[in-house]
N, C-alpha and C positions, 0 to 999 in steps of 0.2 A: 334307092338302089334297085336296079332291075332284079326281079325274082330269079331269073335264070342265072344271073351272075352270082347272086347270093347262094343259090343251091350248089353251084359249081365250087365256090369257095368252101362251103361247108363240107362237101364231098372230099375236097382235097385235104382239109384239116382233119377230117375224120380218119383218113387213111395215113396221115403223116405220123411219124414216130416221135416228133419233138414234143407235142403236147402230152402224148401218152407217157413219155419218159420224164419230162420236166414236172408235170403236175400229177402224174399217176392216173390220168383219166382214161377210161375205156372209149372205144369208138362210139358206143351208144351215149355215154355221158357227154362227149364232145358234140354230138349231133343234137342232143336234148338242150344243152346249154345254148347253142346258136339258134335253135328253133324258138327258144324262149326270149331271145333278145327283143325287147320292145313289146312283148306279149305277156299276158297272164293266161295260163292254160291249166286245166285240171289233168290229172293222170290219165283219165279215160280218153281225152282228146289227143294227148301225146301218143298214147298207145295206138289209137286209130290211125293217126297220121304216119307213124313209123312202122306200123304193122308188127309191133312186138307186144308180148304179154304185159298186162298191167303190173304183174309182180316184178318184172324186169325194170319197168319204168319206175316203180316205187323204190327199188334198190338203187337205181341211178340217181334219182332225186335225193334220196337220203345221203348218198355220197357227195353230191354237189352241194347240198345244204350244209353238211359237215365242213366242207372246204370253204364255205361262205361265198359260193358262186351263184346260188339262187336264193331268192326270198320267197316267203309264202304269205298268203293272206287268206283269212277265213271269210267266206261269203255265204249268203243264204242260197239254198237251192231254188231253182226257178219255180218248182211246184210248191214251195214253201215248206217242204218236208225236211227240216233239219238244215245242216250246213255242210260245206265241203271246203277243202283247201284248193287254191289255185297258186301257181308258181310262176315266177318271172326271173330271168337272169339278172345279175348285177350288171351295171353299165359296162360297155366295152372298155371304157377308160379305166375302171377299177380292175377288170380282167387283165388288161395290159399291164397295170401296175403289179399285179400278182405274178404274172409271167416274168416281168423285169426283175422283181425281187428274187425269184428262184434262179434266174440266169446270173444275177450278180453274186448270189451265194455260190453257185458252181464255178464261176470265174475265180472267186476268192479261194475256193478249194484247190483249183488247178494252180493258181499263183503260189499257194503254200507248198504244193508239191514241187514246183519249180524252184522255189527258194531252198527247200530241203536238199534238192539235187545239187544245187550250186554250192551249198554249205558242205556237202559230202565230198565234193571235188577239191575243196581247200584242204 
């Protein structure tokens, strides 16, 4: 996919209220998720790319990890001085499944409300 098209889509999703409301994701979490699709990156790299504080990236990564939207892998540092974590998004197919599951849940809730309304009319 063309990088410009990808960036345009990410920008649109970041500002859209659907993912925020449906999954409880912040704009930064949405942006980080899509930056990590197909990539493994450390917090420092994400922070540099997005121009946000590392502490904010850590908070977003923690939330995404808790929702099972990112994976982490421990790697050796380049200079051989210890290790660090790198993160990657789960597949878009899995993400789509999570979104569909939440949508189905809310459709069910709305359907229950409609059934209750119909029952009240009887």
